[in-house]
N, C-alpha and C positions, 0 to 999 in steps of 0.2 A: 649473303655471299655474292660478290660482284663478279664481273668478267675477269678472266685471267689476264695478267700483264702481257701485252703484245711485245714489249721490248725485253727480250731475255738474251742472255749470253749464248752465243752460238759457237760452233767449231770452225766457222769460216776463217780463212787465212786473211789477216790484215793486209799483208803484202799483195795478195791476189786482188783484194778490193781496191787498194790504192792504185794499182797498175791500170785500173779501168776508169779512174776518176777523170772527168773532163770539166773544163778545159785543162791543158797541160800546166798552166800556172797554178790552178787549184790542186792538181796532183802534187806539184812541188811543195806548195804550202802545207798540204796534208802530211807529207813525209816529214817536213820540218816540225810541225806541231806534234806529230807522233813521237819523234825523238825527244822533243822538249818535255812533253808530259811524262814519258817513260823515265827520263833523267830525274825530274823533280819528284815523281811519285815513288820511284824505285820499283814500279810494278810493270809487268809486260802488257802490251796492248792486246785487247781482245775485241772481237766484233760483238756488238749488242744490237740485236735486230739486224736488218739488212744494211744499215748505213751509219751506225754510230760506232766510233772507235772509243772504247772505254778502258779505264784503268782502275783496278781494284773492284771491290764490291761491298755493298752493305745491305742489310735487311731493314726495311721500313715497315711501320705499322701505323696507319692513320686512325684517328678517332672513330672514323666510320666503320672500322674493322678491316678495311682493305689493307692487304700487306703483300710484300714481294721483295725481290732483290733487284738492285740496279747498280750501275757502275758508280764509283765514288766521284769521279770526274770523267768528262769525255767531250768529244766533238764530232761533228759530221762535216766533211768537205763536200758540200752541195754545189751544184752547178753555179748558182748565183752568188753564194757567199759561204764563209766558214761559220758554222753554228757551234757555239761552245756551251757546254752544260757544266757550269761552275757554281754550285750552291754556296750561299752565304755571302754574296757580294751585294753591296749597296751601290746606288747610282753615283754617290760621291767617290767611290773607289774607282769608277770607270772614267771619270772626267779627264785625267791626263793620258788616257789610252790613245786618243785620236779618233778618227771617224768610225762610228759604230752605231748600232741600234739595239734596243732591247726587245725581245719577244717574251712571250709567257714562259718564264723560267729559263731563258737562254740569252746569250750575248751573240750578236751577229756582226761580222766584219767582212768587207769585200775582199781585201787582200792584206797579207802580212806586211808588204812593203809600205802600206799606208799608215801603219800604227807604230807605236813605240814598243818594241819587243821586250825591253826591260820592264815596262809596266805590265805587259801580258804575263811575263814570268812571275812578277810579284802577285798578280791576280790569281794565277794558278796555285802558287804557294799558299796564298791566303785561303783559297777555297779548300785546299787539302787540309790545312790546319783546322778549318771550320768542321769539315767532315770527320776528321780524326777525333776532335773534341766531342762532337755530337754522337758519333757512332764509333766508339773505340774498337780497334781490331781485336 
């Protein structure tokens, strides 16, 4: 039995968190992404850990025996960039997005104004479809 998952859903208010995001452009981007993900997922936003805004939940179990719950999709409006947690995407899916980088299990962009928002919307929808197929509700 391993350590407990540190990223768990909390009762913190998403609006309260977003109101404190800096710089102001990141706060505005965070509000726009929250609205977009809520619309596409049909799920309300919730705080996961201190800084991830997530939508929905699923239960995972790894071959190692580690298991827990996590948001189906989510993002974090960090000071330097927006970090998206969108499982099931390939690098080829990201090519038309615009300036971005990949981290371990995440997609990072500097600002919404620099990317193709229609592509981001398709990526979010594709990730949701992946999660719904892999982890039916």
